[in-house]
Phi, psi and omega in degrees: 000162179277117182266014185302314183296320180295315179298316180295323180295314179300320181289334185274350183292118185275165167274154177276149182269095183295343179293344177285342184306312180299326178293319178296317180294321179297320178298314179297320183288342180273352179287155186285077180195158172298143184299131179077004188286347177262009167050237184298331178300323178290323176298321178297315180301315180298317181297313181294321178299317178295321179296314182277354178060049179207152175270004173233072182298160186215156171229117179251319185216129184245142182215131171257129179252113182257112181269136180239137180199157177257161185231128179300330181294344178301334178295345179277004178071045184260002183231157176283348184238150177285159181299336180299342181291332182301302179295329178296319179288328175300314179296322177297320180293315182289342174275352177088016187258002181271165181302319181296326178295315181297313182289326177296316177299320182300321184263002178079031180252154172278153173232116179257126180254127188240123170275104179252350180182037180282139181276058182193140180291341179052050175295155177051055179235075183298137179092348179285133175271123187257113175225037187297124176271320178198169180273069180086162178273171174275172179286114185292348180278352179238005179157179182303138179291327179225159168281161177302320180295317179296318179299317179294323179296321179290322175299316180299322178298319178295320177300316180300320180291327175293319178297319177301316181298316179298318180294336180262015175065030171285130184248356176213122181249150174227151180260151174205166182205160173211125179180111180300127181097358188283341174290332177292314178298315181297321180297320177298319180297315179296317182301318182287313187282332183251359179067035181262155177276137180309322182293341177284330193238345179283123183242193187269000171050248183280007179103047185278158178275179184298321180296318179291323177299319178297319177296322181293316177298316180298322180297318180293316179298319179295316180297322178296320182287317184290318187273316180041056182290162177285112182297342177280354178243091184304326180291324177295321177294315177301316180296324183296320188251342182081181359241186183297324180290326177294319178295320178298319177297317177305312180295320178300317180295315179298315180295321178296318180298318180295333180258012178057044175250124174297138182235127182269118182273126186288245188250220188302311183291314180298327178296328176297316176297322179295321180295318177295319178300316180296322179291327178284324183213091184308328181292341180297337181301327181295345184257003182260139170236123184269123191289314189201162171272117179289154174282352174299129193309317186281351187295320179298320179297316182294312181297323177296318179295329180273352182072037185253139172242107181284168183284315191240157170219095186239016181060032178282146171208038182263322187080216180073337190110011183295318178294322178298319180298315179296320178293327177307317183300316180290320180295314180298319178297319179297318179293322177297322180301313184290335182264337188246342178290149175285155172266166179303317183289319183289331182266355182069029180259135181288130174285167180293154182296000000 
């Protein structure tokens, strides 16, 4: 495939101008409140301002992009649900009946559902965005889940969707995913890229029992041994463990960074895409806001290894983009505060001595 867009995107990701920080802080400190009293909300304002390169950050249009794909490793019995649930949930999402749809509507965000690798043609699915690279990944326990070419194609699809969002004046993006077996793939990716032991990070995903958990740990350990990808080649690691939705999330983040759009990273699976994006383009990290700490056991270990502090901790473990939707509400509120609150001088309120 032609990698021109991916190369250009990586090259286009800017650094943030930290010299803007004092102006943002001065603006926040001039608002009618004790300095620093809005805590993390003020940190959010500063982050979005640096991303947008302005001391008056804004949110006009919000969009969650939910990537859906199947995983060959699901055949190993690593999930509480059969693989058939992936296309069924895709249809539920495009009909507006999933949790992410409800929360997106609640916060005034759009939800775009993308077939990037579902093992089903999904005929008669109005509203579905079709970017299918293949009909699911291969079983990572017997070889790479994707070819290097397939992984790059899925990253490119995500970049394209970020460019579409930028062209349509979307100013805040969020990641989401749906795919039976994808916590297994993400755990393998984390283990390889962060040097973690599978038993530290493999969790219960959709609510599996002890026997299934043992199979899941074994699947990750086997995939690490069988594939042994070069950790210095993030795309090779991504190809080894899958999946297409993780690659799509990686591309969305890279594309958003290149277009100076803040991107809210959802939970455990989305963090895997974020990690690959960071390894491909370290500067992309400056454009990520992590929505929440997942209840999936390994997420805390992974975020700690990455040096990340998420906004929320609500014991969520659904994915789909639900955490991103909830974080959207706080981010949008924080931006409204800096733009709509009065300053001490404009309100005639005395500042502290």
